C-alpha atoms as one frame of an Amber mdcrd trajectory, in Angstrom:
protein
 -14.335  17.257   9.920 -13.293  20.579   8.212 -10.701  20.356   5.643  -7.084
  20.745   6.994  -5.977  24.417   7.457  -2.472  23.461   7.376  -0.435  21.398
   4.514   2.355  19.481   5.574   3.735  17.716   2.470   4.728  14.125   3.468
   4.562  15.055   7.280   1.718  14.943  10.110   0.076  17.859  11.442  -2.641
  17.910  14.276  -4.184  21.228  15.264  -6.626  21.758  18.073  -7.535  18.077
  17.848 -10.419  16.508  20.118 -12.195  13.414  20.822 -15.099  12.460  22.818
 -16.622   8.616  23.045 -20.319   8.928  23.695 -21.473   5.988  26.228 -24.859
   5.373  27.826 -25.436   8.201  30.042 -21.852   9.154  30.192 -19.534  10.919
  27.688 -15.847  10.300  27.913 -13.374  12.976  26.689 -10.539  11.023  25.433
  -8.233  13.893  23.665  -8.290  17.650  24.384  -6.573  20.240  21.964  -3.964
  17.939  20.603  -1.574  19.931  18.520   1.417  18.143  16.928   3.631  18.837
  13.871   5.906  15.973  12.467   8.064  17.366   9.844   8.655  15.117   6.510
  10.987  12.314   7.286  11.143  12.506  11.147  10.496   9.923  13.632   8.202
  10.757  16.545   7.402   8.805  19.679   4.250   9.090  21.797   4.381   7.938
  25.322   1.896   8.166  28.161   0.283   5.880  30.640  -2.645   3.739  29.906
  -5.790   5.369  28.883  -4.225   8.795  27.957  -5.326   8.683  24.602  -1.964
   7.476  22.560  -4.072   5.048  20.491  -6.715   7.270  19.890  -4.114   9.987
  18.534  -2.816   7.021  16.018  -6.441   6.039  14.960  -7.591   9.365  14.190
  -4.249  10.295  12.310  -4.519   7.062  10.378  -8.154   7.704   9.292  -9.495
   4.559  11.340 -11.468   7.311  13.669 -12.645  10.591  12.868 -12.083  13.613
  15.367 -14.868  15.813  16.944 -12.888  18.880  16.531  -9.585  20.503  15.078
  -7.889  19.609  11.941  -5.792  16.793  10.678  -3.186  16.835   7.495  -1.472
  13.733   6.632   0.954  14.008   3.888  -1.105  17.240   2.735  -4.299  15.443
   2.778  -7.129  14.284   5.251  -6.346  11.152   7.028  -9.024   8.847   5.300
  -8.159  10.467   1.864  -4.369   9.622   2.469  -5.043   5.936   3.395  -7.148
   5.466   0.546  -4.482   7.008  -1.716  -1.923   4.399  -0.315   0.192   7.320
   1.263   0.094   5.864   4.870   1.032   2.475   6.289  -0.140   1.206   9.697
   1.564  -1.688  11.846  -0.155  -2.806  15.129   1.158  -4.678  18.229  -0.723
  -7.728  16.979   0.672  -8.633  13.501  -2.647 -10.000  12.196  -1.334 -11.966
   9.491  -3.754 -14.010   7.530  -2.645 -17.521   8.539  -3.507 -19.207   5.259
  -1.332 -16.672   3.287   2.257 -16.956   2.641   4.738 -14.127   3.749   4.570
 -12.917   0.217   0.856 -12.845  -0.135   0.323 -11.231   3.223   2.688  -8.405
   2.396   0.918  -8.179  -1.099  -2.564  -7.491   0.756  -2.624  -3.787   0.805
  -1.875  -3.672  -2.862  -5.244  -5.838  -3.396  -7.161  -3.511  -0.868  -6.243
  -0.568  -2.987  -7.184  -2.170  -6.035  -3.509  -2.664  -7.585  -2.229  -5.789
  -9.279   0.465  -7.520  -6.916   2.168  -8.882 -10.080   2.813  -5.173 -11.058
   4.759  -4.506  -7.893   6.429  -8.133  -7.633   9.835  -6.489  -7.417   8.752
  -3.867  -4.573   7.552  -6.817  -2.438  10.812  -8.915  -2.970  12.789  -5.965
  -1.979  10.688  -5.140   1.134  10.900  -8.854   2.092  14.777  -8.768   1.969
  14.645  -5.216   3.717  13.032  -6.627   6.769  15.327  -9.581   6.762  12.956
 -12.469   5.691  14.652 -13.497   2.338  14.038 -17.036   1.931  10.816 -17.000
   3.716   8.525 -15.763   1.087   6.680 -18.903   1.016   6.256 -19.826   4.489
   3.141 -19.296   6.364   2.705 -17.369   9.490   2.389 -20.398  11.695   6.027
 -21.303  10.832   7.193 -18.119  11.861   8.588 -16.676  15.330   6.781 -13.526
  16.799   9.546 -11.370  15.638   9.554 -12.629  12.278   5.610 -12.266  12.006
   6.173  -8.428  13.201   8.918  -8.106  10.327   6.268  -9.226   7.959   3.469
  -6.516   9.386   6.006  -3.628   9.012   6.746  -4.992   5.023   3.132  -5.012
   4.382   2.865  -1.462   6.164   5.268  -0.232   3.567   4.196  -2.025   0.575
   2.396   0.600  -0.912   5.483   3.080  -0.317   3.629   5.211   2.137   5.090
   8.819   2.980   3.624   8.371   6.579   4.183   5.132   8.695   1.966   4.495
  11.994   3.193   2.221  14.536   1.210   1.404  17.509   2.927  -0.711  19.982
   4.569  -3.212  17.216   6.827  -4.733  19.655   4.551  -4.825  22.871   4.302
  -8.516  22.834   8.059  -9.484  22.164  10.467 -10.124  25.250  12.989  -7.500
  25.882  15.854  -9.097  24.109  13.845  -9.606  20.843  12.391  -5.897  21.266
  15.857  -4.334  21.428  16.903  -6.355  18.232  13.738  -5.148  16.791  14.383
  -1.616  17.626  17.788  -1.614  15.889  16.202  -3.333  12.950  13.357  -0.386
  12.590  15.857   2.222  13.004  17.697   0.636   9.891  14.291   0.268   7.899
  13.122   3.719   8.743  16.686   5.177   7.530  16.047   3.342   4.094  12.579
   4.100   3.627  12.336   7.857   4.555   8.900   7.623   5.769   7.461  10.026
   8.538   7.084   7.882  11.423   4.677   8.032  14.388   5.285   5.560  17.004
   3.064   4.741  20.092   4.934   2.948  22.834   4.952   2.224  26.500   8.788
   1.720  26.367  10.580   5.048  27.353  13.909   3.413  26.238  12.436   2.412
  22.938  11.132   5.860  22.251  14.421   7.644  23.076  16.257   5.070  20.939
  14.166   5.496  18.038  12.518   8.733  17.917  13.795  12.401  17.131  11.275
  13.643  19.794   9.356  12.248  22.452   5.902  13.293  23.006   4.747  12.860
  26.601   0.957  12.772  27.226  -1.186  12.604  30.457  -4.728  11.565  30.883
  -8.266  12.660  31.772  -8.337  14.147  29.457  -5.826  12.857  26.889  -3.353
  15.765  26.258   0.273  16.575  25.518   2.235  17.698  28.250   5.815  17.908
  26.816   7.615  17.293  23.743  11.107  16.258  24.236  13.854  16.524  21.575
  16.413  13.560  21.302  19.910  15.004  20.768  21.769  11.814  19.830  23.092
  11.439  16.498  22.192   8.683  13.952  22.613   5.851  13.196  22.074   4.836
  16.968  24.403   2.116  18.252  22.874  -0.233  20.853  25.447   0.613  23.182
  23.751   3.870  23.696  21.105   1.904  25.979  23.911   1.901  28.736  25.316
   5.268  28.232  24.724   7.744  31.083  23.364  10.339  28.931  20.647   8.042
  27.524  19.698   7.170  30.973  19.354  10.787  31.960  17.230  11.667  29.167
  15.041   8.445  30.045  14.834   9.692  33.574  13.868  13.241  32.658  11.034
  11.713  30.358  10.098   9.489  33.492   9.619  12.636  35.691   7.436  14.299
  33.301   5.389  10.952  32.521   4.777  10.807  36.342   3.663  14.433  36.792
   7.102  15.915  37.627   7.203  18.404  35.014
């Protein structure tokens, strides 16, 4: 991939990004001409139907895949370089905790991957465990935790390198609606305290509106951005906003774009 043409320190910049998956006798154009700018410290949500390329955008931006066209700058660097420098953190729907490691040891894992000594970052690890509301569970194993608690560990793990950019791909998709709402409130608090530029992939329109500064709507075949909708609600957002008429009106507007009513 060519070097990024555009530096956006601590932010995310995708310019003309394309991705095609090569198959046996058939190529699938997953993404076409994706351009998106996420300023430093902002929270952006991507929403779209299954197969529209939401997760592919995330994988390209986090350095897990390489684009075929266009430029990507993450915290002013190329995606893989940013990841290797610990400038990015990633949390997926599956918490993917190592079952034989305690909460503390799971949170420490990225430090070890980057060749850093966990003992040198013990205070940071303890602070993150407190930040995600798991003080007292430092020595618990994943099997002793609820689904929501395991996701909290995954978020702490994603933040342990003090990343400038946080990627989240359906982190609460496997949780029930009540717990998901609770985790939305907790994520808003954590994001406000860390200040990391955040990109969230979600299927939940209400989740996107509650959390994000802007909602990016994608369509499929090929995956492309059809609208970027600003969220006007002041922060911090109280859970009571979920029942507010203006909140529902914005969700309805996004749903119309999502289903082709733009």
